[in-house]
Structures are given as C-alpha cells and as structure tokens.
Rosetta silent file (secondary structure, phi, psi, omega in degrees, C-alpha in Angstrom):
SEQUENCE: MSRVLLIEDDHAVRDGLRLALTRQGHVVDAVETGEEGLERLASSEVLVLDLMLPGIDGFEVCRRVRAAGDLPIIMLTARDDDMDVVAGLEAGADDYVVKPVRPRVLEARIRAVLRRGAAGEARSGPERHGALTIDRVGLVVSKDGSPVALAPTELRLLLELSGTPGRVLSRQQLLESVWEHGYLGDSRIVDACVQRLRSKIEDDSAAPVYVQTLRGFGYRFGPL
SCORE:     score description
SCORE:     0.000 S_00000001
   1 L     0.000  135.748  176.945    0.000    0.000    0.000 S_00000001
   2 L  -135.060  157.680  179.268    1.279    3.479   -0.847 S_00000001
   3 E   -98.881  112.395 -175.909   -0.068    6.982   -0.451 S_00000001
   4 E  -105.984  129.004  171.362   -0.567    8.558   -3.866 S_00000001
   5 E  -100.614  117.967 -179.551   -1.251   12.248   -4.423 S_00000001
   6 E  -108.440  121.323  175.937   -3.075   12.719   -7.748 S_00000001
   7 E  -114.032  108.528 -175.963   -3.345   16.232   -9.197 S_00000001
   8 L  -150.848  125.550 -174.935   -5.658   16.229  -12.217 S_00000001
   9 L   -86.109  -16.083  178.218   -8.183   18.919  -13.175 S_00000001
  10 L   -79.433  117.047 -173.968  -10.350   16.718  -15.421 S_00000001
  11 H   -58.417  -46.413 -177.072  -13.115   15.427  -13.152 S_00000001
  12 H   -65.534  -44.187  179.399  -13.756   12.193  -15.080 S_00000001
  13 H   -64.508  -43.394 -178.600  -10.070   11.305  -15.400 S_00000001
  14 H   -60.960  -47.704 -178.655   -9.415   12.131  -11.750 S_00000001
  15 H   -67.729  -37.555 -179.905  -12.265    9.993  -10.443 S_00000001
  16 H   -65.261  -43.808  179.877  -11.449    7.119  -12.795 S_00000001
  17 H   -70.371  -37.890  178.349   -7.788    6.983  -11.778 S_00000001
  18 H   -61.100  -44.158  179.911   -8.611    7.389   -8.091 S_00000001
  19 H   -65.056  -45.060 -177.783  -11.013    4.447   -8.246 S_00000001
  20 H   -64.218  -44.836 -179.058   -8.621    2.254  -10.226 S_00000001
  21 H   -69.378  -34.249  177.121   -5.624    2.936   -7.977 S_00000001
  22 H   -63.993  -40.698  178.147   -7.709    2.447   -4.849 S_00000001
  23 H   -64.024  -25.576  178.434   -8.767   -0.966   -6.124 S_00000001
  24 L   -84.712    0.631  175.418   -5.070   -1.792   -6.531 S_00000001
  25 L   101.406    2.832  178.544   -4.521   -1.104   -2.823 S_00000001
  26 L   -85.558  152.763  171.043   -3.202    2.463   -2.895 S_00000001
  27 E   -96.764  117.005 -170.153   -4.481    5.254   -0.691 S_00000001
  28 E  -113.497  125.992  171.984   -5.269    8.078   -3.113 S_00000001
  29 E  -107.704  108.151 -174.174   -5.656   11.759   -2.322 S_00000001
  30 E  -108.224  126.017 -179.205   -7.037   13.323   -5.525 S_00000001
  31 E  -130.647  166.751 -172.475   -7.198   17.097   -6.002 S_00000001
  32 L   -96.105  -31.137 -172.275   -7.982   19.446   -8.862 S_00000001
  33 L  -123.172  159.968  176.733   -5.353   22.213   -8.670 S_00000001
  34 H   -63.885  -36.183  179.330   -1.644   22.619   -8.112 S_00000001
  35 H   -60.645  -45.810  178.269   -2.318   24.880   -5.151 S_00000001
  36 H   -62.608  -42.474 -178.278   -4.317   22.146   -3.398 S_00000001
  37 H   -62.702  -42.169 -178.723   -1.683   19.561   -4.209 S_00000001
  38 H   -63.593  -25.121  178.839    1.188   21.595   -2.787 S_00000001
  39 H   -80.137  -13.076 -173.400   -0.692   21.796    0.500 S_00000001
  40 L  -117.753   20.337 -175.947   -1.006   18.000    0.735 S_00000001
  41 L   -72.025  -31.302 -167.970    2.488   16.802   -0.069 S_00000001
  42 L   -54.466  -38.695 -174.616    3.579   15.976    3.470 S_00000001
  43 L   -97.657   10.410 -174.381    1.784   12.648    3.763 S_00000001
  44 L   -97.683  149.482  177.049    2.387   11.477    0.171 S_00000001
  45 L  -106.744  -20.967  177.560    4.807    8.820   -1.091 S_00000001
  46 E  -153.975  144.311 -179.549    4.418    9.462   -4.817 S_00000001
  47 E  -112.113  126.134  172.084    2.956   12.285   -6.901 S_00000001
  48 E  -107.505  117.592 -164.511    0.961   11.695  -10.108 S_00000001
  49 E  -128.250  119.775  171.142    0.797   15.074  -11.797 S_00000001
  50 E   -75.358  139.968 -177.361   -1.094   16.382  -14.822 S_00000001
  51 L   -79.645  -34.790 -175.476    0.946   19.055  -16.570 S_00000001
  52 L   -95.400   94.487 -177.063   -1.927   21.219  -17.818 S_00000001
  53 L  -122.608  152.094  173.305   -3.552   22.612  -14.679 S_00000001
  54 L   -72.345  153.395 -179.917   -5.436   25.830  -13.918 S_00000001
  55 L    71.392 -125.706  176.018   -3.554   28.339  -11.775 S_00000001
  56 L   -70.254  117.489 -176.026   -0.127   26.909  -10.918 S_00000001
  57 L   -79.109  173.575 -175.188    0.584   24.538  -13.797 S_00000001
  58 H   -64.155  -32.306  179.222    2.160   21.113  -13.521 S_00000001
  59 H   -62.938  -44.958  179.948    5.614   22.286  -14.569 S_00000001
  60 H   -68.326  -39.453  175.646    5.787   24.771  -11.703 S_00000001
  61 H   -58.992  -45.454 -179.951    4.397   22.209   -9.246 S_00000001
  62 H   -59.571  -45.900 -179.819    7.077   19.778  -10.389 S_00000001
  63 H   -62.557  -42.024 -179.295    9.857   22.338   -9.922 S_00000001
  64 H   -67.064  -41.651  179.859    8.641   23.266   -6.427 S_00000001
  65 H   -64.509  -44.209 -178.131    8.294   19.641   -5.327 S_00000001
  66 H   -68.763  -34.805  177.773   11.738   18.733   -6.637 S_00000001
  67 H   -66.982  -28.007 -176.682   13.357   21.791   -5.038 S_00000001
  68 H   -88.436  -19.433 -176.877   11.839   20.803   -1.692 S_00000001
  69 L   175.066 -162.447 -172.350   12.774   17.109   -1.686 S_00000001
  70 L  -113.305   26.199  177.608   12.929   13.759   -3.420 S_00000001
  71 L   -57.311  125.925  178.290    9.256   12.780   -3.681 S_00000001
  72 L   -61.290  138.079 -177.393    8.884   10.552   -6.785 S_00000001
  73 E  -125.858  125.216  172.397    6.957   12.317   -9.559 S_00000001
  74 E  -114.608  121.174 -177.558    5.085   10.701  -12.448 S_00000001
  75 E   -98.593  148.482  175.092    3.715   13.212  -14.919 S_00000001
  76 E  -103.868  126.952 -174.981    0.698   12.778  -17.170 S_00000001
  77 E  -137.177  157.527  179.271    1.166   14.278  -20.616 S_00000001
  78 E   -68.615  145.588 -178.403   -0.628   14.479  -23.954 S_00000001
  79 L   -59.773  135.655  174.708    0.335   11.850  -26.529 S_00000001
  80 L    64.852   16.760  178.694    3.215   12.820  -28.840 S_00000001
  81 L   -92.133   84.526 -174.580    3.704   16.185  -27.120 S_00000001
  82 H   -58.920  -38.891 -177.404    7.506   16.227  -27.181 S_00000001
  83 H   -63.619  -41.652  178.341    7.799   19.699  -25.688 S_00000001
  84 H   -63.391  -44.255 -178.384    5.742   18.723  -22.640 S_00000001
  85 H   -61.072  -50.660 -178.111    7.740   15.545  -22.082 S_00000001
  86 H   -62.642  -46.390 -179.097   11.118   17.260  -22.297 S_00000001
  87 H   -63.406  -40.125  179.624   10.043   20.229  -20.165 S_00000001
  88 H   -66.048  -41.505  177.889    8.508   17.958  -17.538 S_00000001
  89 H   -65.264  -41.577  179.150   11.598   15.764  -17.298 S_00000001
  90 H   -67.196  -27.049  178.269   13.847   18.799  -17.047 S_00000001
  91 H   -75.765  -13.650  174.899   11.616   20.172  -14.286 S_00000001
  92 L   124.193    5.313  179.256   12.372   17.056  -12.243 S_00000001
  93 L   -66.772  146.920  179.721    9.829   14.355  -13.092 S_00000001
  94 L   -90.417  -25.656 -175.049   11.017   10.770  -12.643 S_00000001
  95 E  -159.581  171.034  177.071    8.715    9.152  -15.189 S_00000001
  96 E  -148.150  154.215  175.541    5.782    9.895  -17.477 S_00000001
  97 E  -131.938  133.354 -178.406    2.606    8.302  -18.802 S_00000001
  98 E   -87.711  150.281  176.213    0.846    9.530  -21.938 S_00000001
  99 E   -86.481  149.775   -1.819   -2.879   10.160  -22.128 S_00000001
 100 L   -69.330  137.991 -172.792   -5.305    8.501  -22.402 S_00000001
 101 L   -81.076  129.236  171.953   -3.958    6.834  -19.259 S_00000001
 102 L   -91.408  117.036 -175.161   -4.325    3.096  -18.841 S_00000001
 103 H   -52.414  -37.650 -179.320   -4.708    2.516  -15.074 S_00000001
 104 H   -66.034  -36.919  177.817   -2.710   -0.727  -15.126 S_00000001
 105 H   -66.862  -45.977  179.410    0.221    1.024  -16.795 S_00000001
 106 H   -60.933  -43.131 -179.142    0.106    3.886  -14.307 S_00000001
 107 H   -63.312  -37.979  177.661   -0.091    1.489  -11.370 S_00000001
 108 H   -66.003  -38.469  178.727    2.956   -0.397  -12.668 S_00000001
 109 H   -67.170  -37.461  178.197    4.900    2.855  -13.003 S_00000001
 110 H   -62.445  -46.619 -179.977    3.971    3.817   -9.442 S_00000001
 111 H   -63.146  -38.939 -179.137    5.267    0.517   -8.086 S_00000001
 112 H   -66.902  -44.209 -177.630    8.447    0.828  -10.133 S_00000001
 113 H   -68.530  -31.018  175.767    9.237    4.376   -9.046 S_00000001
 114 H   -71.083  -35.940  176.535    8.689    3.444   -5.401 S_00000001
 115 H   -64.787  -36.085  179.566   11.061    0.484   -5.772 S_00000001
 116 H   -60.835  -37.778 -178.512   13.723    2.814   -7.159 S_00000001
 117 H   -64.579  -24.734 -178.785   13.588    4.899   -4.012 S_00000001
 118 L  -104.359    3.966 -173.517   14.465    1.851   -1.913 S_00000001
 119 L   -76.010  146.729  176.134   16.960    0.318   -4.340 S_00000001
 120 L   173.094  148.741  179.274   20.543   -0.354   -3.402 S_00000001
 121 L  -106.293  130.410 -179.573   23.088   -3.121   -3.384 S_00000001
 122 L   -73.139  119.897  175.916   24.709   -4.125   -0.100 S_00000001
 123 L  -133.079  165.076 -175.221   28.484   -3.765   -0.314 S_00000001
 124 L   -82.989   96.889  174.059   31.180   -3.531    2.328 S_00000001
 125 L    84.563  160.798  178.308   31.587    0.147    3.132 S_00000001
 126 L   -64.173  150.448  176.696   31.226    3.333    1.100 S_00000001
 127 E   -99.311  138.399  176.702   32.907    3.590   -2.294 S_00000001
 128 E  -109.656  128.936  176.795   35.193    6.508   -3.051 S_00000001
 129 E  -130.075   89.005 -175.423   35.448    7.871   -6.575 S_00000001
 130 L    63.091 -125.964 -179.953   37.610   10.961   -6.428 S_00000001
 131 L   -80.699   -7.419 -174.449   35.661   13.600   -4.513 S_00000001
 132 E   -98.334  133.529  175.752   32.504   11.498   -4.687 S_00000001
 133 E  -120.089  131.329 -178.377   31.534    8.947   -2.015 S_00000001
 134 E  -122.327  117.915  176.315   28.716    6.455   -2.581 S_00000001
 135 E  -103.187  104.467 -175.917   27.260    4.458    0.294 S_00000001
 136 L   -76.853  -21.383  178.600   25.134    1.730   -1.283 S_00000001
 137 L   -79.076  -50.965 -179.897   23.927    0.401    2.045 S_00000001
 138 L   -84.289   -6.503 -178.219   22.751    3.708    3.503 S_00000001
 139 L    54.852   49.469  179.767   21.916    5.104    0.027 S_00000001
 140 E  -122.163  133.012  176.947   23.885    8.249    0.784 S_00000001
 141 E  -119.492  134.249  177.973   25.972   10.184   -1.744 S_00000001
 142 E  -135.804  153.949  178.577   28.412   12.905   -0.719 S_00000001
 143 E  -130.487  123.641 -176.294   30.869   15.142   -2.519 S_00000001
 144 L    53.590   35.169  176.706   33.884   16.561   -0.715 S_00000001
 145 L    86.075   -5.228 -178.883   32.271   15.394    2.520 S_00000001
 146 E  -105.531  134.074 -179.609   28.961   17.179    1.956 S_00000001
 147 E   -60.028  143.648  176.004   25.725   15.210    1.309 S_00000001
 148 L  -111.240  121.240 -178.698   24.283   15.419   -2.190 S_00000001
 149 L   -82.713  113.251  179.354   20.468   15.385   -2.356 S_00000001
 150 L  -117.346  140.706  172.219   19.373   13.099   -5.183 S_00000001
 151 L   -69.480  157.619 -176.061   15.872   12.179   -6.280 S_00000001
 152 H   -51.696  -43.631 -177.562   15.185    8.397   -6.263 S_00000001
 153 H   -72.069  -34.409  175.714   15.644    7.954  -10.000 S_00000001
 154 H   -63.576  -41.357  178.560   18.829   10.051  -10.015 S_00000001
 155 H   -65.206  -45.289 -179.912   20.210    7.874   -7.212 S_00000001
 156 H   -61.618  -39.898  178.348   19.232    4.660   -8.995 S_00000001
 157 H   -63.300  -44.642  178.928   20.901    5.910  -12.193 S_00000001
 158 H   -63.316  -42.643  178.550   24.102    6.754  -10.315 S_00000001
 159 H   -62.059  -39.933 -178.914   24.114    3.355   -8.575 S_00000001
 160 H   -66.433  -46.412 -178.760   23.631    1.590  -11.905 S_00000001
 161 H   -69.051  -44.008 -176.226   26.428    3.467  -13.678 S_00000001
 162 H   -74.642  -13.310  178.763   28.895    3.394  -10.792 S_00000001
 163 L   -66.196  -24.984  179.110   28.341   -0.329  -10.253 S_00000001
 164 L  -135.942   73.427 -177.620   30.557   -1.064  -13.278 S_00000001
 165 L   -54.758  135.992  178.408   33.022    1.853  -13.667 S_00000001
 166 L    88.841  -17.292  179.804   34.337    2.213  -17.198 S_00000001
 167 L   -84.600  134.019  179.345   31.611    0.079  -18.751 S_00000001
 168 L   -85.656  127.554  176.774   29.459    1.807  -21.345 S_00000001
 169 E  -113.179  128.467  179.536   25.717    1.358  -20.827 S_00000001
 170 L   -72.290  163.913  177.507   23.357    2.207  -23.662 S_00000001
 171 H   -61.579  -38.654 -179.835   20.273    4.295  -23.111 S_00000001
 172 H   -65.770  -39.790  176.464   18.109    1.235  -23.712 S_00000001
 173 H   -60.931  -41.371 -179.991   20.020   -0.740  -21.067 S_00000001
 174 H   -69.033  -37.675  176.264   19.515    2.090  -18.602 S_00000001
 175 H   -58.862  -42.203 -176.862   15.806    2.315  -19.442 S_00000001
 176 H   -74.644  -35.741 -175.977   15.401   -1.368  -18.652 S_00000001
 177 H   -88.070  -34.886 -177.102   17.519   -1.442  -15.487 S_00000001
 178 H   -92.514  -46.074 -177.512   16.661    1.921  -13.918 S_00000001
 179 H   -92.625  -13.166  172.963   13.118    2.570  -15.161 S_00000001
 180 L    67.818   18.675  173.732   12.241   -1.149  -15.368 S_00000001
 181 L  -163.386  158.433 -176.349   10.363   -0.889  -18.648 S_00000001
 182 L   -86.562  157.592  178.010   11.036   -0.004  -22.249 S_00000001
 183 L  -124.520   23.663  176.024   10.216    3.233  -24.052 S_00000001
 184 L    51.940   45.264  176.032   10.507    1.970  -27.631 S_00000001
 185 L    87.463   -0.194 -178.934   13.711    3.891  -28.228 S_00000001
 186 L   -79.267  103.715 -175.633   12.671    7.067  -26.423 S_00000001
 187 L   -95.606    1.364 -175.493   15.915    8.154  -24.737 S_00000001
 188 H   -60.840  -35.806 -177.217   14.771   11.588  -23.584 S_00000001
 189 H   -67.721  -34.203  176.580   13.982   10.380  -20.092 S_00000001
 190 H   -69.411  -49.276 -177.526   17.541    9.039  -19.675 S_00000001
 191 H   -60.702  -39.964  179.676   19.196   12.155  -21.054 S_00000001
 192 H   -66.237  -40.048  179.482   17.121   14.468  -18.852 S_00000001
 193 H   -67.707  -38.496  176.560   17.939   12.439  -15.735 S_00000001
 194 H   -61.346  -42.902  179.416   21.650   12.450  -16.642 S_00000001
 195 H   -61.006  -42.213  179.409   21.545   16.241  -16.966 S_00000001
 196 H   -67.502  -40.835  178.919   19.972   16.599  -13.520 S_00000001
 197 H   -62.913  -44.971  178.576   22.448   14.168  -11.981 S_00000001
 198 H   -60.015  -38.050 -178.690   25.400   15.989  -13.516 S_00000001
 199 H   -63.646  -18.321 -176.491   24.158   19.312  -12.168 S_00000001
 200 H  -102.643  -27.101 -174.591   24.442   17.862   -8.663 S_00000001
 201 H  -114.209  -15.151 -178.103   27.659   15.824   -8.725 S_00000001
 202 L   -95.135  148.948  172.296   29.870   17.463  -11.358 S_00000001
 203 L   -71.072  -37.488  179.721   31.979   20.587  -10.908 S_00000001
 204 L  -137.709  108.159 -177.366   31.191   21.503  -14.511 S_00000001
 205 L   -61.535  -25.565 -179.327   28.211   19.832  -16.180 S_00000001
 206 L   -77.654  -18.320  177.993   29.588   20.797  -19.581 S_00000001
 207 L  -131.522   68.982 -172.830   32.811   18.860  -18.898 S_00000001
 208 L   -67.300  141.259  177.279   31.639   15.892  -16.812 S_00000001
 209 L  -100.875  -38.605 -173.163   34.131   13.715  -14.953 S_00000001
 210 L   -89.724  -50.004 -179.671   31.805   11.146  -13.393 S_00000001
 211 E  -107.535  100.917 -172.833   28.991   10.587  -15.896 S_00000001
 212 E  -103.086  143.965  178.489   30.615   10.621  -19.299 S_00000001
 213 E   -97.393  131.526  168.310   28.929   10.459  -22.700 S_00000001
 214 E  -109.913  102.069 -172.134   30.201    8.235  -25.479 S_00000001
 215 L   -54.795  128.773  179.759   28.407    9.653  -28.470 S_00000001
 216 L    87.684   -7.173 -177.718   26.450    7.006  -30.324 S_00000001
 217 L  -122.727  -48.441 -178.435   26.880    4.428  -27.547 S_00000001
 218 E   148.736 -138.590 -175.195   25.609    5.705  -24.207 S_00000001
 219 E  -128.867  153.154  172.889   27.074    6.607  -20.817 S_00000001
 220 E  -140.667  160.587 -179.086   29.834    5.358  -18.535 S_00000001
 221 E  -100.810  133.722  176.399   30.977    6.176  -15.030 S_00000001
 222 L  -124.321 -166.922   -1.527   34.436    7.666  -14.329 S_00000001
 223 L   -72.842  146.050 -177.449   36.912    8.884  -13.321 S_00000001
 224 L   -87.451    0.000    0.000   38.841    6.069  -14.949 S_00000001
C-alpha cells in the first residue's frame, strides 16, 4: 500500500484513476489544482501530476516539489507532445505516462518508481570515486564530505552506472535497469535524468568527470 497524491483537473479522469488505484490497494488523495496539491504533499509517497492545470501549472508544481525534496513524480502528458515531455523531465519528473492513461500502466509505473527509491546493493563500506563517495547500504551520496540530495531515479541511475566503472551502458540498457520498462527507443527520459544528476555531482556539467557520454553508444561512469 502506498499513499498517492493525484493532481488532475479533469473530473472524469481524476475519479477514474482514483477508483482504479484504490482498487489496486493504494491510498489516493485526488485534487484538482496545483495549489491544493502543494498543501497535501507531506503525507504522500508518490505524486501523479497532470501538466496542464489551472492556476499553478504542472511544470511549476514539479519544480517546487523537486526543489523541496525527493518525492517521486510521475507526470501525465498528452500523446506525442515532445515539448511537454522534455520540459517535464527537465523540471524534475522521474517518469511519465501519456494520455489517455491506462490505469494498469500507471499502477505499474507507481510501483516501479517506489522500488527505485528503496533500491541499493549491499556492499562492504562506502565507495570513493575521487571527490565522490557512494554508500550503497545507507543510500547516501556525498561530494567533498557534503551530502548530495538526489531524487530516487537520479540515485538509482548513479548506482547503476557506478556499479561497473568504465563500462558503457546504452540508453536502452539504462531504461530497462533503472526505469524497469522499455520506451521503444525514447531516450529523452535518460538524457534528462543524466543532466539533472550531472548538475548535482559534477563541478562543470559541460565537462563531466563522473557521468561521461560516449556519443552514439551511451554513458559510462568515471573517473577512470
């Protein structure tokens, strides 16, 4: 059972998803506006967020939630709306589902994003990679001795890449291992998450040391 906060202004969609998720065992708090949602974050474990909202839109809600903490965010977006997808991922969303939403797909994404938040491999002691320290048991990342606040998917991505330093992982491999499902070649969600991760662990995101790009192949973890 998980506590889901659903922000969706369409009455029919909101009630349909609330009913479906409740039947799957989730406790659902469904609201119509971003303002209402921001007031109810404290008791939530995952946020399902429509991007097109009256008042404070979903992009701004996403930015505020991500700036305040690591609550997993799944955004709902219109089919084939590339601009919405990219903007939502850059604002801090962990995953997305296109409309019309199939409740079973959404429920699977919720379970997956919650598993990412608890993911980690038990190893003996923290790993040091230059200025970066990764504790896989405590799921704590620090740089130069100071904690680095990572969202669940950013942490899972870092754990996946750093688990095999020097090995190149394709975007499709990362989609399957980190997001736990395929996106039919859609690599935008990986690239956006890499950009957010770099902004937090690199000295210069434009010249990354830890998460390196091999053009045409994917990403690898350094320094080598």
